[in-house]
N, C-alpha and C positions, 0 to 999 in steps of 0.2 A: 566292494561294499566292504565295510569296517564291521570288525566282527564283535557280536555284542555278549558271548557269553566267553566269560573271563572264568580261569581256576585260583579262588581263593585263596589268601597265605594263609598258612599255618597256625595263624595267630585268632585269626576270622574263625578261619573251620573251630578250630577249639572253642572259643566263645560261643558260636552256635551250638557245638555240641553239647558244653555246662547246662542249656538250656533244658535239655532232658534230663541228665545225667546230676546236675546239682541245681536241684527245685530250688530250696532251701536249709539253711545249718543243719537240720536232723539229719537231710540225707548227705552232704558232707561227712557228716560222724560217721552214721551207716557204710559210705564206702572205707574210710579212712579204717575203721575199725575191722571190718573184714579182709582189707591187705593186712592187717595185722595176725588174723586167725587164718588167713590162707601163709602167713608166715610163720604157725605153728606156734605160735606166743604162748603162757603161758600165764603171763599176767599182760592187762592192757589198760594204762592210764588216761583218762581223759578229763580234760578242765577247758571248757570253755566262759566266757565273759561275754557279759551282755546278749547271754542267749545264743552266744554263736556267732552275734552278727561284727562283734570285733576280733574275735578271737577262740579259735578251737586248737586244740592240741592233743596229738594223743600220739602215748609212747609207748614202746611195745618190748619187749626180750624176745624176738621169734629169729628167724635165721639171719636178717638184714641181708646189706646189698655189699659190693663191692664199686669202685667210685664207676667203673663201664657204666653196670647198671643202674647206679643211681642216674647219672645220666641217660640212658636209653630207657627207662620208666616214663620220662616225661614226653615222648616220643607218641602218638595216636596209634593205637593198635599193636604196640611195641606188650608183649606179652609172656611171662614163661608158662602160662595153663595150658596151653593147647598147642599145638604147630599146624593141624591139617584139618579138613570141614571136617571128617570123619570125627574126629575128639569133642563137638559139640555135644555127641549122644551119650558122653560118658561124663560127662564133667559134675566133680566132686566137690570142688573148690567154689567158694565166694564171688570172686571175681574172674573175668576170662574176657574179657572186649579190648584191653589194655586200653580205658578211656577217663577212669577216673582221675588219676592223680594228674595229666594235660587239662581236662576241660576245669577243676578245680583252681590249679595254677594260673588259667586263663583268666578268670574273675577273680584272684584276690592276691594278697602279698604272705607268698610261703617260700618257710626253711626248710629243707629237708637233711637231715642228717642220720647219716645210718652205718653201721658197720656190720661187716659179715663175719668178724674174729678173725678171719683168715691174715689181716695185715696188718701192722702196726698200729694204724690208727684209722678212725673212721674217715668219711664223704661228709662234708656240706655243701650245700647247692641252695642257692639264692636265688630267688623267681620271682619276677613281677608284673603281673597284666600277662604271661605265659613267654615273658622274656627272661633268658637266664644273664642272670648282673656277676654274680658269684661263684665259683667252682673251689675248694679250699680241701685241705687236708682237717681234721676235726675230730679231738680226743672225746671216745666214749667208748661204750662196752659194747657188745654185739647186739643189735637190733636196730632199730627205726625211732626217731621221733619227727613226726609233722606239724611242722606249727603255719596255722594259716590266719592271717591277720585282715580287718577291712576285705570281710567276702563283701563282693559285688560292687567295691569301691568304683572300677570301670563298668559300671553296668549298672545307672542310675533308676533305669528302668522296669529294674528283676528286684533291685534292693527297696522300692517305695510301696511294695505287695508283700514285704516282711509283716508277719503281724508284730503282737508285743512281745517285747525281752519274756516273760513270764508264760505265753503261748512259746515261744522258739521252746524256751529251757523245756516244756514238757513235752515238745516234741522229741526233742532230742532224747529226754528221760525215755519215752515210750519206746523210739529204737534203738537203743542200749539194753532194753529190759529184753527187750525181743531176741536180741542175739546174746546175751545172757542166760536166757534159758535154754536157746539150743545150743550151748557151749558149758555145761553146768561146772566144767573140770578147769576153769580157764577164770582167773580171778579179774575183777573187775572195781574198778575206782571209777566215780563221773563225780564233781565240783563244780561248782559255779559260782564265780565271782568269790573263791576260798569256799562256800560253805557244799558240804558234803553232802548229795543228791543219793547216789547209790557206791554202797561200802559191801560187793561180793566176795568173800576170801570163795578158793574153788569148793566144790560142794561135788558131797558124792553122786548124786541123782538130779534128776529132773525132781522129785519128789523135795529133795532139799533145797534147790534151789526157790522152789515158789515158796517154802517157808523163809526162805529170806526174806524174799520180798514181801512178804504181805503177813507173817508170824504166824505162827503154831498157830491161833485160834483158826487159819484159812487152810494152811497145809493140811490140818486136821480133817475137813471137811472131804478131801480128797479121792476117791478110788484109784488102785491100780487097774487098768485094762491090756492087757495083749490080744491079737488074731491077725491069724496069717491065713492068705489064702494063696492057692496058685501063684508062688513067686509074690506077692505082698505083702509088707508084716506092717504092723500099726501097734505100736505102746502108746501110752498116754498116762492121762492122768483125767479125768470127772468128776464134779462135785456131786456127794452125795443128794436124793432128790430136797430131803428135810433142810439142808443148807439152801439152795437156793430162792434168790432173794430177787426182785425187781429190778430193774436199772440194767446201767449198760454193764453188758456183763465181759468179761476174762477171756478170751478166746485167743489161743495164739497155733497153726499151725506150722509144722515143719513137713520137707520133703529132703531129705540126703542131708538132712542139715541146715538146710535154708529156708530161713525163716518166706512166707509167703501170703497171700487172700484169698479168701475161695470161700462163699457166701454160700455156694452151695453145698459143700460138707459141713457148712452149721449148721445150717436144714438139716442135711442129713442124721446130726447128730442128735438134734430136736427132734428128729421122728423118734429116735433111740430111747428118747425119755416119755414119748408119747404116754397118755394116761399117769405119770407119777407123779407131776412136779402140775399143779394150780396156772390157770392162765396167764401170764403175765410174767412168770419165772425165768429166769434167765440163768443157768446153771454156768459155773465156768468151767472151760474145757481147755486140755493142750494137746494133741497129739503129733506124736511124731513118725512119720511113714519115710518106709524103707522101702521103694522099688526098681526093677533092676533099669539098669543101660538101657535107653530109647525105646522108653515107655510115660518118661516124661521130658517134654521140653519146655529148658529154663532161662529161654531165648525170646521170648514173648513178648517184652515189656522194657522200655527203655530202664525203669528201675531194677528189675528184676522183681519184683513183689507181687507178679502175678505167677504161673506157668501152668501149662495144657498137660494133660494127663492124655495117655493113647484111650485110657477106656474110662471115662471118666463114672459110667455105671460101675463099672465093679470097686473103684472107690468108695463110691459114696457107699454101697454096700460092706464096705469092710469097715469102715466107719460106723455105722448102723449100728451093725451085729456089735461092734466093740463096746460100742455103750451098753444094748441091751445085756450085751455076756456082765457087765462090772455092777450094774445093780441087782442081774440075777442074783450074782455070788455075795452080793451087800445081805439081798432080802433074805436068802438061806441061813446068812450067818448071825444075823443083826440079834442082839440083845436087847433086854430090858431097857437101858439107859438110852441107846442109842432111837429105839422109836419112841421115845418120850419127844413131844414138841419141845421149842423151846423156849427156856421160862417164862421169859416176856409175855410169849400166847397160850401158856399154861392154862387152861379151865378147868377146875377141878370140880366136876361132878356131884350133885348130892352136899356139897357143905356153903349153900347160902347161910350168910348170917342174917340175921333182922339188926336193922341200922336203924335206931331211933333218932327224932330231930337232931337233939345236938349233935352225935354222932358225923351226924350228914353236914353240919353247920361247919365241923372242922376238921370236912374231909371231903369237901366240895367236887364234883368232878369240875367246875372251872375255878383255878384259884382266881382270874379278872372276869368277874362276870359284868355284861353289860345291863345296863340299868333298863327296865321297862318301858317301852316304843309302844307308845297306841296305835302308829302307822306300819306295823309290822306286818312284813306278809309284800303282795305286790299285784299288780292287775290279772296277774295270773292264776293267783292262789290265796283269796282273803282268808285266810285261815280262823282269824275271829267270828267270822259270819260261817265257818261251815263248821264250828262247835255245834253241842247238842244244847237244845235252849236250855238255860239256867242254869248251865255248867258254867263255872270259872274256870275250870280246867280241863281240856280232855283227859281221859281216861286212856292209859297207855297201857300197853303190854309190850315185850319182848319177842320175836320168834328168831329163834335159832342163836340164837346170840349177835347178832348182825341186826337184824331191822326193827324200829320201832314205830308199830301199829298206834293209832288214834280212831277214834270213832268220832267219827261227823253228824249231820243232820241228815247227808243224803248220802251215807257211804264211808270209807273209812280212808285215812290215808299213811301212806305206807313211807317212811324216813328210815335210808338207809346210813345209821350211825356213825359209819367213815367216814363215810363222803360230806356229811351236814356237819364233823366236825373238823374236815378240812375247810369248810368255806370259815366257818368262825375263827380257826385259827389266824387262814390268809388275812382278812379284814379286820383280826383285832391288831395282827402285828403290822402295817401296812399303815393304821393310823398312829402304832405305836412309832412310829419308822418317821411321821411329822411332827412327834412329839419330844424326838432324840433318843427313842427308840425303849425296850421295853426292859425292865431290872431283870437280873437272874438270881438265882436261887445259890450263894456261895456253898461250897460242896467242903465238909468238914475233913473226909478226905479226897483229893482231887483224882480225877480220869485221868488214868496213863493208857494213850493211845496208841496205837504202831499202824502208821500209814506208807504208802506208797509215795517213791520221791515225788511223783506226778500230784499225787494231794497235799502234799506240804506244802508244795509252791503254789495251790490253788490257794489254802489256810491262811498260808502269809500275804495273798493277795489280796481276801476280803476280812481281814482279821478285825479290822474297827467297826465294818456290817455284820460281821459273827456276833461282835461283842454285843451291837446295837439290838441285836435277836435275843440275848441273852447269854451267848457263850462266850465265856472269859478263856481266849486261845495261849499258849505260851509255847512258843517252836522250843524244845527240848534238846537238840542235837539228833542229828544225824533220823532216821526214821519215826523219831518219838515227838508225840504234842502232849504237852498237859493243860486237863481242861480244869479249872478252878470253880468255874463257876456256870449253871446251864439252867435253862426256862422251866419254868414248871407247869405246862397246861394244863394237868390232870392228875390224879393219884395212880395211875397206871401208866405214867410215861419211863420207857424206857431211853434216859438220854442216851447214853454211849453207845446204843444201837441208832437213836434216830441220830445221831452225832457224826459215825460211820456211815450212813447211808446219805446223810445228805451230802456229806465233802464226797461220796462216791460221784454222786450221781451230777454235783455241781463238777467235778476234774470231769468228767469222761463225756457229759450232753447226755440229755435226752430229750422229745417230743417236747417233756413239760416245760426243760427249760431252756430252749430254743425258741418258744413260744412269748418268752416272758421280754416287757418290751426295754426293762434297765433291770442294774442288777439289785434293787430292792425288790424288786418282784422277783427273781431266782433266786432270792434268798428265803421272802416269805412264800414263796410255794412250794420249795422242798421242805420249807419247815412244815409246812401244813401236810403235807401231804408221809412227809416221816416222823412228824408226831403225832397227830390223830391219833384217838382212839381206833384201836384195831376193831375188821372182822373177826368176831367169835369170841370179842371182851362182855361178859356179864354186867348190866347195870342193872343197879334201883334203881324202883320208881325213882324219888326223887335227882336223880343220875337222869335218867329218859325225860322229866318234866322240864331238869335246867337245861338240855343241852334240846329240847324242842322249844324252849324260849330265845333259848342263843342265837338256834338257826333263823329263826323268822325277823330276830332285829337286824339281819344282817341287810345290806342292800341287794344281794342277788342270790337268795335264797334255796333257790332253785336249783341250782349246780354249782358241781364241785370243780375247784381248780385246772381241774381235769375237762372240764366242760359237761362232765356226767352230769346223769339227774340226779338229786339227793332227794328227791321226792315223789311218789306214784301217786295217782289219787284213782279210788277205785269208785263209782258210785252205785247208788242203789240199783239204778236203771241196766248197768255194765254188771253185778253181781247177778239180779237176775237172769238176763239173756243167760250170764255162765249156767245156771240153774233149772234153765226152757221154761221161766216163767214171765218171758216177755208176751 
């Protein structure tokens, strides 16, 4: 009987291995940069073209390789990191399997230039689809450059699953960001199609690196934390509770210098924040764990993105206590300034001014008010029929600077002012998109806003839609954009804060963004959410009236863009039952 089981050729085996190691351009960049860091590089330059699909070039000033090692590194399971199985328990390097370079070479056209500084010239190896075509002398200083072109050119089934150029570029930027946070003492330069995404000189510590990446305004919101227990050591940065905002958080975990994912540790950190942040707030956090050899297994995931701790409960408790400790120190050391609310949300008690009708006309809550609609409302709740007999408008008052109450013929209506304004802004912007967009207000002094490289990519991609929403934005080089015009939905609008939060959510995603049917809805939903008047904002009676009128002129007045209710009705019968009168 003929033998049916065969040993696969190395080229085929490497292509199969590449399916786990090289998922997309970002994983290729990650593997190559990790090799540079393992080579003790002090500077790593990354250049990508077309989101890494056309080209990825990683160059470093590390220890480099001689000719023999340059050829051997292209063989599967050839590595300088371990030699026996016991070494797996004490790995301190990023790479150790010897799979990355042969896997990448198997699905690309790759050129490897390297020199260990001990020979007069370096070595160049040219590989196409796993086959070595050229080996020659090549002049270069100590270090290594890997140039990967046409990734997945011989694996079209893999190539068709790659995302857009901007999406792949963002993924690469996120991968490099994680490695830069893990190695603040190393300089990183990331360019995409000759545009700089990241330019990070060597930093003194993680706090300085956070400041480089997201600006001093965010770095200044971070608290240092440190906690040790029974051989486990944690150092990190956690965000002040008053600075925590809704949206996708920036959370990075490292163990023995290696980035990894662990949702259960993020949940442990959230427990540490318990009772200090409002529902939905998602503070930033950066944790650097050091654990003894044998207490963590890093060889449990093809991409080494996950790890397994010997004692998960101990690590979770360490994270939770570290957060609590940092917040306790902040509480005891807080000054008057740090306890103040953010300026955009500051409510000055006892300073309510009397607003005249003329002043109200000049400073209306809504810049573009809707015309009166006799058919406002819905079958769920017909406001006009609910109002007190003989009243042209309901009597309104505000509770907790958050809810607007209106008396009706048979009870009361309670309107959430933020949710209501969300609905108004969403419908208004969607309607304006149909007419070409809404006009922004030109700023006398344009805003200069620092963003992450991924956020810059998103702004560039959505530039035309943002302009139609009223934001005229111009990339200013590096990590900065200039905002020349902004929408003006109400007189309490904090344009810079709304723009930052919009871009953050559009870049990193959220349930709200994922629920949108198209890009227009994504923009309109995030603008409505971030631009609406906030809970806690005191409103005058005319402002409450205008919001009330605008809400019930919309098509769907009873729910905001998240699907939450905007209006609650309490009937007279319900009130009677509450007071035992039924």
